[in-house]
Structure formats: C-alpha cells, structure tokens
C-alpha positions as CSV (number, residue, x, y, z in Angstrom):
1,X,0.0,0.0,0.0
2,X,1.1,3.5,-0.5
3,X,-0.1,6.9,0.5
4,X,-1.5,7.7,-3.0
5,X,-3.5,4.5,-3.3
6,X,-7.2,4.7,-2.6
7,X,-8.2,3.0,0.6
8,X,-11.8,1.7,0.6
9,X,-14.1,2.8,3.3
10,X,-14.5,-0.7,4.7
11,X,-10.9,-0.7,5.9
12,X,-9.4,1.2,8.9
13,X,-5.7,1.3,8.0
14,X,-3.2,3.2,10.2
15,X,-1.6,6.0,8.3
16,X,2.0,4.7,8.8
17,X,1.0,1.5,7.1
18,X,-0.3,3.3,4.0
19,X,3.1,4.6,3.0
20,X,5.4,1.6,3.4
21,X,8.2,1.8,0.9
22,X,11.6,0.2,1.0
23,X,14.5,-0.2,-1.3
24,X,17.6,-2.3,-0.4
25,X,20.7,-3.9,-1.8
26,X,18.7,-6.9,-3.1
27,X,18.3,-4.9,-6.3
28,X,22.0,-5.3,-7.1
29,X,21.4,-9.1,-7.3
30,X,19.2,-8.7,-10.4
31,X,20.7,-9.8,-13.8
32,X,19.0,-8.6,-17.0
33,X,19.4,-9.0,-20.7
34,X,17.6,-8.4,-23.9
35,X,16.2,-10.8,-26.5
36,X,14.1,-10.4,-29.6
37,X,11.3,-12.9,-29.6
38,X,8.8,-13.5,-32.4
39,X,5.1,-13.6,-31.6
40,X,5.2,-17.1,-33.1
41,X,7.6,-18.2,-30.3
42,X,5.8,-16.2,-27.6
43,X,2.4,-17.7,-28.4
44,X,3.9,-21.2,-28.5
45,X,5.6,-20.6,-25.1
46,X,2.3,-19.4,-23.6
47,X,0.3,-22.4,-24.9
48,X,2.9,-24.7,-23.5
49,X,2.8,-23.0,-20.1
50,X,6.4,-21.7,-20.4
51,X,5.3,-18.1,-20.5
52,X,3.2,-17.5,-17.5
53,X,0.4,-15.1,-16.7
54,X,0.4,-14.7,-12.9
55,X,-2.6,-16.1,-11.0
56,X,-5.7,-13.8,-10.9
57,X,-3.4,-11.0,-12.1
58,X,-4.3,-8.3,-14.7
59,X,-7.2,-9.7,-16.6
60,X,-7.4,-8.8,-20.3
61,X,-8.7,-5.3,-20.3
62,X,-8.2,-3.9,-23.8
63,X,-11.4,-3.3,-25.8
64,X,-11.8,-4.4,-29.5
65,X,-10.8,-0.9,-30.8
66,X,-7.5,-0.9,-28.8
67,X,-6.7,-4.4,-29.7
68,X,-7.5,-3.8,-33.4
69,X,-5.2,-0.7,-33.5
70,X,-2.3,-2.8,-32.1
71,X,-2.7,-5.5,-34.8
72,X,-3.0,-2.7,-37.3
73,X,0.3,-1.3,-36.1
74,X,2.0,-4.7,-36.5
75,X,0.7,-5.1,-40.0
76,X,2.0,-1.6,-40.9
77,X,5.4,-2.6,-39.6
78,X,5.5,0.0,-36.8
79,X,7.8,-0.5,-33.8
80,X,6.3,-2.6,-31.0
81,X,7.1,-1.4,-27.4
82,X,9.3,-3.7,-25.3
83,X,7.9,-6.2,-22.8
84,X,9.4,-7.2,-19.5
85,X,9.7,-10.8,-18.4
86,X,11.2,-12.5,-15.4
87,X,12.9,-15.9,-15.5
88,X,11.8,-18.2,-12.7
89,X,13.9,-20.9,-11.0
90,X,11.7,-23.4,-12.9
91,X,13.0,-21.9,-16.2
92,X,9.6,-20.4,-17.0
93,X,9.1,-16.7,-18.1
94,X,6.8,-14.6,-15.9
95,X,5.1,-11.7,-17.6
96,X,5.9,-8.5,-15.7
97,X,4.7,-6.1,-18.3
98,X,3.2,-6.6,-21.7
99,X,0.4,-9.0,-21.1
100,X,-2.2,-7.0,-23.0
101,X,0.0,-6.8,-26.1
102,X,0.9,-10.5,-26.0
103,X,-2.7,-11.7,-25.5
104,X,-4.0,-9.4,-28.2
105,X,-1.8,-11.1,-30.8
106,X,-2.5,-14.5,-29.5
107,X,-6.2,-13.9,-29.5
108,X,-6.1,-12.6,-33.1
109,X,-4.0,-15.5,-34.3
110,X,-6.3,-18.0,-32.5
111,X,-9.4,-16.3,-33.9
112,X,-11.3,-15.6,-30.6
113,X,-11.3,-12.3,-28.7
114,X,-11.0,-13.5,-25.1
115,X,-12.8,-10.5,-23.6
116,X,-16.2,-11.5,-25.2
117,X,-15.5,-15.0,-26.6
118,X,-16.5,-13.9,-30.1
119,X,-14.7,-14.2,-33.4
120,X,-11.9,-11.6,-33.4
121,X,-12.3,-9.3,-36.4
122,X,-10.5,-6.0,-36.6
123,X,-12.8,-3.1,-36.0
124,X,-14.2,-1.1,-39.0
125,X,-13.2,2.3,-37.7
126,X,-11.3,4.8,-39.8
127,X,-8.3,4.2,-37.5
128,X,-7.8,0.8,-39.1
129,X,-6.2,0.5,-42.6
130,X,-8.7,-0.3,-45.4
131,X,-6.8,-3.4,-46.5
132,X,-7.6,-5.4,-43.3
133,X,-10.5,-3.5,-41.8
134,X,-13.1,-5.9,-40.4
135,X,-11.0,-9.0,-41.2
136,X,-10.2,-12.0,-39.0
137,X,-6.7,-13.5,-39.0
138,X,-7.9,-16.3,-41.3
139,X,-9.1,-13.7,-43.8
140,X,-5.8,-12.0,-44.2
141,X,-3.4,-12.7,-47.1
142,X,-0.9,-15.5,-46.3
143,X,2.0,-13.0,-46.2
144,X,0.1,-10.8,-43.8
145,X,-0.5,-13.7,-41.5
146,X,3.1,-14.6,-41.7
147,X,4.1,-11.0,-40.9
148,X,2.1,-11.1,-37.7
149,X,3.6,-14.4,-36.5
150,X,7.2,-13.4,-37.5
151,X,7.1,-9.9,-36.0
152,X,9.6,-9.7,-33.2
153,X,9.2,-7.8,-29.9
154,X,12.1,-6.9,-27.8
155,X,11.9,-8.5,-24.4
156,X,14.0,-7.4,-21.4
157,X,14.4,-10.4,-19.2
158,X,15.2,-10.3,-15.5
159,X,16.6,-13.0,-13.3
160,X,17.1,-13.0,-9.6
161,X,20.6,-14.3,-9.2
162,X,20.3,-15.2,-5.6
163,X,18.2,-18.2,-4.6
164,X,17.9,-16.9,-1.0
165,X,14.2,-16.9,-0.1
166,X,14.7,-13.6,1.7
167,X,15.9,-11.9,-1.5
168,X,13.0,-9.6,-2.6
169,X,14.7,-8.1,-5.7
170,X,12.2,-9.5,-8.1
171,X,9.3,-7.9,-6.1
172,X,11.1,-4.5,-6.3
173,X,11.7,-4.8,-10.0
174,X,8.0,-5.7,-10.6
175,X,6.9,-2.8,-8.4
176,X,9.1,-0.3,-10.3
177,X,8.6,-1.4,-13.8
178,X,5.0,-2.5,-14.1
179,X,3.0,-0.1,-16.3
180,X,-0.4,-1.9,-16.4
181,X,-2.3,1.4,-16.0
182,X,-2.7,1.4,-12.3
183,X,-0.4,1.2,-9.3
184,X,-0.3,-2.4,-8.2
185,X,-0.7,-3.1,-4.5
186,X,1.9,-5.2,-2.8
187,X,-0.3,-8.4,-2.6
188,X,-1.0,-8.2,-6.3
189,X,2.7,-8.2,-7.0
190,X,3.3,-11.0,-4.5
191,X,0.6,-13.0,-6.4
192,X,2.8,-12.6,-9.5
193,X,6.3,-13.1,-8.0
194,X,5.7,-15.8,-5.3
195,X,3.5,-18.3,-7.1
196,X,3.4,-21.6,-5.3
197,X,1.6,-23.5,-2.6
198,X,1.4,-20.6,-0.1
199,X,-0.1,-18.3,-2.7
200,X,-2.6,-21.0,-3.7
201,X,-3.5,-21.5,0.0
202,X,-4.1,-17.8,0.5
203,X,-6.4,-17.6,-2.5
204,X,-8.3,-20.6,-1.3
205,X,-8.7,-19.3,2.3
206,X,-9.8,-16.0,1.0
207,X,-12.9,-17.6,-0.5
208,X,-13.9,-19.3,2.8
209,X,-17.3,-18.1,3.8
210,X,-16.4,-17.8,7.5
211,X,-13.5,-15.5,6.7
212,X,-15.7,-13.5,4.4
213,X,-18.1,-12.9,7.2
214,X,-15.4,-11.6,9.6
215,X,-13.7,-9.6,6.9
216,X,-17.0,-7.9,6.4
217,X,-17.2,-8.0,2.6
218,X,-18.8,-10.9,0.7
219,X,-17.3,-9.9,-2.6
220,X,-13.6,-10.7,-2.9
221,X,-11.4,-7.6,-3.2
222,X,-10.0,-7.5,-6.7
223,X,-7.0,-5.6,-5.4
224,X,-6.2,-8.5,-3.0
225,X,-6.2,-6.5,0.2
226,X,-8.2,-9.3,1.9
227,X,-5.6,-11.9,0.8
228,X,-2.8,-9.8,2.3
229,X,-4.5,-9.8,5.7
230,X,-4.4,-13.6,5.8
231,X,-0.7,-13.5,4.9
232,X,-0.3,-10.9,7.6
233,X,-1.7,-13.2,10.3
234,X,0.8,-15.9,9.4
235,X,3.8,-13.6,9.2
236,X,3.1,-11.6,12.4
237,X,2.3,-14.7,14.4
238,X,5.7,-16.1,13.6
239,X,8.2,-16.9,16.4
240,X,10.6,-14.3,15.1
241,X,8.1,-11.5,15.6
242,X,6.4,-12.6,18.8
243,X,9.2,-14.2,20.8
244,X,12.7,-13.9,19.4
245,X,15.3,-11.8,21.1
246,X,16.9,-11.2,17.7
247,X,13.9,-9.6,16.2
248,X,14.4,-6.1,14.7
249,X,13.0,-3.1,16.6
250,X,10.8,-2.2,13.6
251,X,9.8,-3.9,10.4
252,X,8.8,-2.8,7.0
253,X,5.5,-4.8,6.7
254,X,5.8,-4.9,2.9
255,X,9.3,-6.3,3.0
256,X,8.6,-8.7,5.9
257,X,5.6,-10.2,4.1
258,X,7.6,-10.6,0.9
259,X,10.3,-12.4,2.8
260,X,7.8,-14.6,4.6
261,X,6.2,-15.7,1.4
262,X,9.6,-16.5,-0.1
263,X,10.7,-18.5,3.0
264,X,7.4,-20.3,3.6
265,X,6.4,-21.3,0.1
266,X,6.7,-25.0,0.9
267,X,4.0,-27.7,0.3
268,X,4.9,-29.5,3.5
269,X,3.7,-26.6,5.7
270,X,0.4,-26.0,4.0
271,X,-1.9,-28.4,5.9
272,X,-0.8,-27.1,9.3
273,X,-1.1,-23.5,8.2
274,X,-4.6,-23.9,6.8
275,X,-5.7,-25.6,10.0
276,X,-4.2,-22.9,12.2
277,X,-6.0,-20.1,10.4
278,X,-9.3,-21.9,10.2
279,X,-9.3,-23.0,13.8
280,X,-8.6,-19.5,15.1
281,X,-11.2,-17.9,12.8
282,X,-13.9,-20.3,13.8
283,X,-13.2,-19.5,17.5
284,X,-13.2,-15.8,16.9
285,X,-16.6,-16.0,15.0
286,X,-18.1,-18.1,17.8
287,X,-17.0,-15.9,20.7
288,X,-16.8,-12.4,19.2
289,X,-19.1,-12.5,16.2
290,X,-18.9,-10.9,12.8
291,X,-17.8,-7.5,14.2
292,X,-14.8,-9.0,15.9
293,X,-12.3,-6.9,14.0
294,X,-14.1,-3.6,14.3
295,X,-12.8,-0.9,16.5
296,X,-14.8,1.7,18.5
297,X,-15.5,5.1,17.1
298,X,-12.9,7.7,18.1
299,X,-15.7,10.2,18.7
300,X,-18.1,7.8,20.5
301,X,-16.8,4.8,22.4
302,X,-20.3,3.3,22.6
303,X,-20.3,2.7,18.8
304,X,-18.3,0.1,16.8
305,X,-17.1,1.5,13.5
306,X,-18.2,-0.7,10.6
307,X,-14.7,-1.0,9.2
308,X,-12.1,-3.8,9.3
309,X,-9.1,-2.8,11.5
310,X,-5.9,-4.6,10.5
311,X,-4.1,-4.0,13.8
312,X,-7.2,-5.1,15.8
313,X,-7.3,-8.2,13.6
314,X,-3.6,-8.9,14.5
315,X,-4.2,-8.7,18.2
316,X,-7.3,-10.8,18.2
317,X,-6.6,-13.5,15.7
318,X,-3.0,-14.1,16.9
319,X,-4.3,-14.2,20.5
320,X,-6.8,-16.9,19.6
321,X,-4.2,-18.8,17.7
322,X,-1.9,-18.7,20.7
323,X,-4.7,-19.7,23.1
324,X,-5.5,-22.7,21.0
325,X,-1.8,-23.8,21.0
326,X,-1.6,-23.1,24.8
327,X,-4.9,-24.9,25.6
328,X,-6.3,-21.6,27.0
329,X,-9.6,-21.6,25.0
330,X,-11.9,-21.7,28.0
331,X,-13.6,-19.2,30.3
332,X,-14.7,-17.1,27.4
333,X,-18.0,-15.9,28.8
334,X,-18.5,-12.2,28.0
335,X,-15.6,-12.2,25.6
336,X,-17.2,-9.3,23.6
337,X,-17.4,-7.3,26.8
338,X,-13.8,-8.0,27.6
339,X,-12.7,-6.9,24.2
340,X,-14.9,-3.7,24.4
341,X,-13.3,-2.8,27.8
342,X,-9.8,-3.1,26.3
343,X,-10.8,-1.0,23.3
344,X,-11.7,1.9,25.7
345,X,-8.1,1.9,27.0
346,X,-6.1,4.8,25.6
347,X,-2.8,2.9,25.7
348,X,-4.3,0.0,23.7
349,X,-5.7,2.5,21.1
350,X,-2.2,3.9,20.7
351,X,-0.9,0.4,20.0
352,X,-3.5,0.1,17.3
353,X,-2.8,3.3,15.5
354,X,0.7,4.7,16.1
355,X,3.9,3.2,14.8
356,X,2.2,-0.1,14.4
357,X,5.1,-2.0,12.9
358,X,7.4,-1.5,15.9
359,X,7.9,-5.1,17.1
360,X,7.4,-4.2,20.8
361,X,4.0,-2.7,19.8
362,X,2.9,-5.8,17.9
363,X,3.8,-7.9,20.9
364,X,2.2,-5.5,23.4
365,X,-1.2,-5.3,21.6
366,X,-1.2,-9.1,21.2
367,X,-0.3,-9.6,24.9
368,X,-2.9,-7.1,26.1
369,X,-5.7,-8.7,24.0
370,X,-4.6,-12.2,25.1
371,X,-4.7,-11.2,28.8
372,X,-8.0,-9.5,28.4
373,X,-9.7,-12.5,26.7
374,X,-8.1,-15.5,28.3
375,X,-6.7,-14.3,31.7
376,X,-9.4,-11.9,32.7
377,X,-12.0,-12.4,35.3
C-alpha cells in the first residue's frame, strides 16, 4: 500500500501502514538481458505454459478498438514497445509487463477475442487500414498472417541471481517497472512473484465463507487486500516477531511479508497453516461474532465502527491462535465485553494506531488482548 493509493471505506488502516516503501541492496542481485522474440515463439511458449500469466493478475482489459489498433500497427510494420519478463527458478518466463499486447496477438491468431468470446475481427473504424478493416486473421493474405507471426518484440528479461528466499529483488523490479495502467498493490505483486503452494492457500482461504463474514465484505477484493491480511496473520504470528530476542526493533511490513512468502512457500507446511488459520477464525466468530475486527469510534466509544481494523485483527486472531496452542480456549464468557473494555483503554488504542510496525508494539497489543480475553475475570 502507498499513501497515494485509494483506501476503501471498509478498511481502517493506520496512516503509517499506508506509505510503506523500501529499497535495499537486493536490487543489485538482479541480472537482466535483452532478447528479440517473435510472436510465433511467444504464443507457443504461452500455450505450453512456459510463458506465465500470474494467477488472478491483470485480466485482459483492452477493448476491441484498442486491440485492433495494435494489430494494425504490427501489419503496418510500426515498432512494438518492449515487454518485461522474469525468468523463474523453474525456467519459465513470468510476464511482468506486456500481457495486453501478447494476449492481443495470441487472440487474433487463434481467432477468438478473449474478452467477449466472439470471433476476433478487426474493427471497422477509420483508424484501421482499409486493407484489413473488419477482417479476421484467417481472412488476411498469407504473407500478412506470416508477418504477424514473425514480427519480433524486444523482451527485457530479469533473473534473480540469488536463490535466497529472503531476497526480494524481483518484487522490487516488478513494483518499479509494471505499467499496467494502475499502481499495483503489494499483494497483487506477490501474487505474481511468489507463485506456489502458499499463494494458492491464501487464495483458497480468502474464498472461505467464515473468513468473508469476519472480513465484512462478501465480494472478494480484486486488489487482494483481503488476501494480504491472511498472509499478515501468518507472518506476524511467527516466532521471530512474537518471541525472538533477535527480532528487529521495527519492520517494513511490505518487505517482511515478501520475505515470509519466499521462505514459507513449501508444500509440507500448508496443511498445518490452513488448519491454524481456520481454527482461530472459527473460535473468533463463535465468541466475538462478525464484528470481531471492528474498533470503537474515536468520537463515541459506545459505537463500533463498521470497518475492518488490520491492527485489531492482528491482536485478536493471533491471541486466539496462541490460546489454541496453549490450551487456553476456556472461560470465554462475556468475551465481547472484555474486548470492548480493552478498546476503551487509551494505551491500547495507541498500539492500534501509532507506529504499528514496531515489534514491541505488535507484541504489546497481542499480549494485552490475550490477557483481556483469556486471563481476565
């Protein structure tokens, strides 16, 4: 998230978490080179799953007029802008920038416009050359079809030289270079860069109806903010954050979540991680209800604000997670009242809203919530 990105009114995000930027020496570990690739080769790679569109990322958005003008430009022999690709450890190429252009040519060659599922014929506007106006690929002259397939596009290919899972260089390259028409939020980029079992688990859990009830929005957030909060639970409930003497005094949430995804993307961990999240969420819903993660109004402490509070989410869900591990899920009568009394405490409100990524503040807000819920009278 960044300060200039719109924050929807169903989220109550502390201001210091809205402008979380970092840049570090990982960027020096990126290797890049150029290659001229024909559309024939790129289409073949895509069809053989060697050129990868990230999961749920950047659906095809060009309309027929935009797509037709791009094909028209190729047929006219005009220069085609470069694309950016990332080479993955599995030797696949991940599309960083250029998806709309690549899919436009593929759709036209295949004959179906993916946006509406209809036969792809170039538009009949005056912006399209008369020779191929209104024509499908199959209706072009043979040399014209060959020209489209053989046209090359310059690709700048990046590779992360380090195999260290804490290396976030590819994330930073994606964040800086992507030009898809809108500023991508961090979880949208993670969804591209850190594909694997953890990413798949996050997407699966995000559709779980019990979580949707507690998040407070039935429709999945297309910007993946909801997915990020599930990842946030896992990362901030880690031993390093909660208990380690070697923890930093403060973390960049963006960088920490990146590193956590890189380190934890292992199939062997997924069953335990899925169970821990679901067990904690079920207990929260049972004892605190669907407004569990809503804070009180700053102007009227008798009213719960109808917005999801990420820092309150941290303190409550991690507390329930620890209580399950410690065998402390008992004596939870009047849990909502206990939560409400803690929310009226000025010190706790400070922990929820000020310098929220200082590690001692993360620990303090979890401890205070844990004590209020599971050790109170």
